N, C-alpha and C positions, 0 to 999 in steps of 0.2 A: 503494500499501500504505499502509494507516494503523499506525501504532505506538504503544502506549503506554509511557510511562515510569514505573517502579515503584522503590521505594528496596528495593535487594536486592542480592545480589552473586551471578555466575553463573560455574560451573567448567564442564570437560567432563574427564572421565575415562574415557579409553578410549573407548568407544562411550556412555558414558551423561552427559547433561547434569542438571546439579543446580542449581536456584535456591535461594538461600540468603535467606529472609526475617527481619527481626526488628526489634527496637527499635534506636534508637542505642545503641551501648556494650553491643549483645548479644554481639558476637563474631562478626560475620558475616565480616568480613576474617579475623581469625585463623583460624576455621574451615576458609574456603575454603583458605587457605594451607597449613595443614596437610593438607587432603585432596590438595594438588596436589603437595607436597612428598612426601607417604607414597606416591602413585601413581607418581611420577617415581623414588624409592627402591627401588621393586619392578620397575622396568623398564619400567614401560606408560607410554603417552602421555597427558599431562594439562597443561591449560591453561586460565588465566584467561579468563574472557570479558569481565567488566564488575564492577567494584566499585562499590559504594554506588549506582548508578543503572544500572538495566538497561531498554534498549529492547525490547518483546516485540511480535512480530507472529505470525500465523500462515500457514501455507503446506500445501497438501497434507496438512491434517488434523493438523499437529504445531505445537508452539509454537516459534518461533525467539527468541531471545536474542541481541542484539547490544550493542557497548557504545556509549554518546553519543559521538558523535565528538570532544567537548573532552576526555572521561575516557579513550578508548581506549589501552591500554598505561600505564594510570596505576594504580597501588594506593596506599591509605594505609597507612602503618605507624605505629600509635601510639608516639610518643616520638622518630620519625625523620622524620615527615611523610610528604610524595608522592613515592613514588619508580616509575621507570620499569621496567616487565616486560615479557616476550614475552607475546602474548595470541591468542587465537584471533577471526578476524573475526566468527564467528557459530556458532552450535552449535544444535541441536534439545534443548529441555528436555524430560526424561524423568519426573522427580521434583523436588517441592517439599518445602524444608526450613524449616520454621518453628523458629526459635529463640524460646524463651520462657522465662519464670520457671520455675525447679524447683517452685514451689507450684502451678503451673499444668499438671503433667505427671501424669497418672495412673499409679500403681504397677503396676497390674493392668487396663489398660483392657479395654473390652469388644471394641473393635476396634484394632489398631497402626496402622492407616492410615485415613485420610479423604480425600476428593477435593475438588477446587475446579476450577470453570472458569476457565480464563485464555485470553483471546483466544477465547471459544466452545470450547474444547476441555478436556476433564476430564484432569486430572494428579493421581497420588498426592500426598497430602500426608503428610510425617512430621514429629512434633513431638519436638523434643529441646532439653534444657535449655541456656539461655545459660551461656556462658562455662564448661561441663564439658567441654572437647574430648576427653579421652580416652573417656569415657563416650559421647560423641557419637559419635565414630568408631566406637566397638565397636556401638552400636546401628545405626547408620547401615548399618555393614558386612552387620548381619544382615538389615535390611529389603531391601537391594539384592539380596543372595543369595535372599529369596523373590520378588522382583519378576521378576529378571532371572536366574533359573538358572543360564542356559547362558553367562552372563558370567564371566570370571575375577575374582578378589577384587583389585579394582584398589588397594587399601590396605590 
């Protein structure tokens, strides 16, 4: 099985795997940490898969994310350094979040989502403003409600 390494973070919230991409200092780790905490606070399963680097592969038509072995269970907390955390050994990714500068986010886009092929599998992509966590969580909640209407509100 071949795996590609990408600069991203990955979490799983309940049954939904989310791959978060963005430039350095875009807030990937902070955004994922808030998602995991919010989901756990609502009594749902949530876990980190990987922070900063993610190994991707495909199996049975799904994109699978795993942490690179040296980074497994490690999370960067700016100002504190690298800390150990519980993590999922692998997770199916269902959605990509791209954190971008606010100036690159359309206020009223023609379409709220795009799609992109990762590991030859099409995944929906949601663009959110970097380092605007409350707004990002709110928008992501509505995206997930539309994409996965039978799932509970995980956060």
